[in-house]
N, C-alpha and C positions, 0 to 999 in steps of 0.2 A: 883091163879091169879098172872102171872109174871110181874115183875115189867115195860117191855114194855107196857102192857096196864093200870096199873097204871098211869102211866106216862100220857097217853093219856088223861084218866079220868083228871088228876091234871090239864092239859092244859086246857080242856075244863073248869073245876073247876074255875080255874083262871082268862078264858075271861068272865066268867059269873060274877064273883066278881068284875072285872075293867069296868063293862058295866054303873056303875054308879060312877064312878071316871074320871080324867083324865089320858091322855093315857103318861105316863112318858117315854117308854122304851118299843121298840117291839121285837120280835125276831119271827124267821119261826118256823112253827111245828117241823120241822125234827131237827132242832138245839136245840130246847127245850128240846126235847127226847133226844139227845144224851147227853146235858147237866145234865138231870135228871138222866139217866143211869149211868152218871160217878160219881156222887154225894154220898159223904158218911153220908150224911143223908138219913133217911128212906123217902118214899113218903110221909107218915105222918108226919115227922116232916117239909119236907120242906113246905108242906102245910100251916102249922102252921105259919111258917116264913112269906109267902105271905098272909096269913090274917092279922098277928102282922102288917105287912110294910102296907098293904091298909087302915088298921083302922088310924093309926100314919098320912098317908097322907092325908087321909080326914079329920080328925080332924084338923091338921094342917092347912088347907085348909080352914076350915070355923069357925075356934075360931077368932072372931073380935080381940081379945087380940094381937094375932098374923099379924095381918095386915101388921108390919112396921118390921117383922122378915122373913128371908130366912133360912129355915131347911132342911136338907137333911138327909134321914134316911137309914141306912144299916141294915140287919137283918141275925143273923145265930145262928141257933140252940137256939132261944127264948134270946139270945143276942143282945143289942139293941146299934148302935152306932149312935148317934145323933150331927150333925154338921153344921155348918151355922154362922148366925149373928144375933142378936138381939141388940135394944137399949138400956136396962138396966139390971143390974145387977137382978133385981125381976122378970123380964120377963125369964131371963136364969132359975132361980130356978122353976119358975110355970111350965117352958117348962119338965122340969123333973120330977116334982112331979104330973103333969096332964098326961105325956106319963104312968106312971105306974097305974095311975087312970084309962085310958082310957082301958089299955091291961093288966090286972093282971098278964096273962101268963107270962110276961117279965121276964128273972130272973135275968139280970142285963145289968146297963145301962151305957155306957162310954159317957162321957160328953164331946165333943168337940166344943162345942158354946163357939164363940167369940163375945165380946161386941162392939158394932160399927154398923154402917149403912151397908144396906143388899149390899151384892157384885154387879157390875154392869154387865152388859152382856158383856163386853172384860175380863174380870173377869171369868166368866161363859164358855166363849169359850175358854178360854187356859186351864180350867180345863176340859173340853170335850176333848181337843187335848190329852192332857195326858192322859186321861182313854183309848183313843183308842190306843195310840201309847204303853202302858202298855200291855193291852190285846193282841196287836200285836205280842209283846215281848214274853209273856208266851208261844204263840203258837209254836216259837222257840226254844225251849229247852224240853230236855226228862226228866228231872227229877221229875215232877210231871204233872198229866192231869191239862190243863189250867181251867176248868171248876171247879175243886174244891175251888179257888182261887177268892173270892169277892172284887172286887175293888171300890173304891168310891174316888173322888180328889176333896176338899175342899182348894180353894185357893192355890193351887198348892203343898199340903199337900196328900200323896197317903195311903188312909189306906188300909189294907188287912187283909180280914177275912176266915176263911175256918180253916177245920179239916185238921192239918198236922203234919208229923214226923218234927223233928230240920232239919234235911237237906233240906227236902221239903221248910220251912218255910225261913229258909237262902237263898236258890235258889231264891224264889219269891222276896224278898227282894233285892236281888242283879240284880236280872233281872229288876224288878221296878224301880230301881235306874237308869237306864241306859237311861228313857224316859226324852227327853229336857224338859227342865223347872219345873222339879222336885225337891221343896225346901227342903222335908222331907218324910221319909218312918216310918209310925207307924204301927207295928205289933199286930194285935190282935187273934190272931189265937188261937183254943185249941190245946194241942198239944196232939202228939200220939206218943207212945214208939216206936212202930212199925207199918207196914202197916198192913190193916185188912189183915188177910188170905185168904178171897175169892178173893180180887184181885191179891195177890201173885198166886194165883192157874189160874185164869183167863190169866193171862201173861204167865205163863208156857205154858197154851194150846194154 
């Protein structure tokens, strides 16, 4: 079974998994297939990451202890970034411990949670605008495929995840920094020594 067919099955599975949770971000089937076919993770790894993200979103929205918290999650290869705001240091510790308890498959957690009141609509709108800018800027360069870099923006800090070479990672950070309103870039990449042979061969063809 080739990767395109597996990609379609993954999308169908994702739609089923999200049927009982809030829709956070939409994408067309075609763009989803393109994204998956260019991803450096296997289809199984992508599905694992989607399941982890959905479980964390579901838990955080249902846990009454987190009623006054605002949390965002980004997952790549079972590594989880948690950003946002919580009212106390006790809840900050609770979030990290509980996230690992909810999803034992998590291999690593980057804790970028801040203490303070939840961000307002204006702040979140600014973050969304920055995210769109970064993703558009990624389309206008030829060093790496845009779908290979995950982007999350919280309080004008741009977090980047993915499996990239150093050259690709440096270009991703440099490109993201061009977006208006960016305060800081945080690179959380899995670094590759060289590009996968299959990609090089595909480019030659």
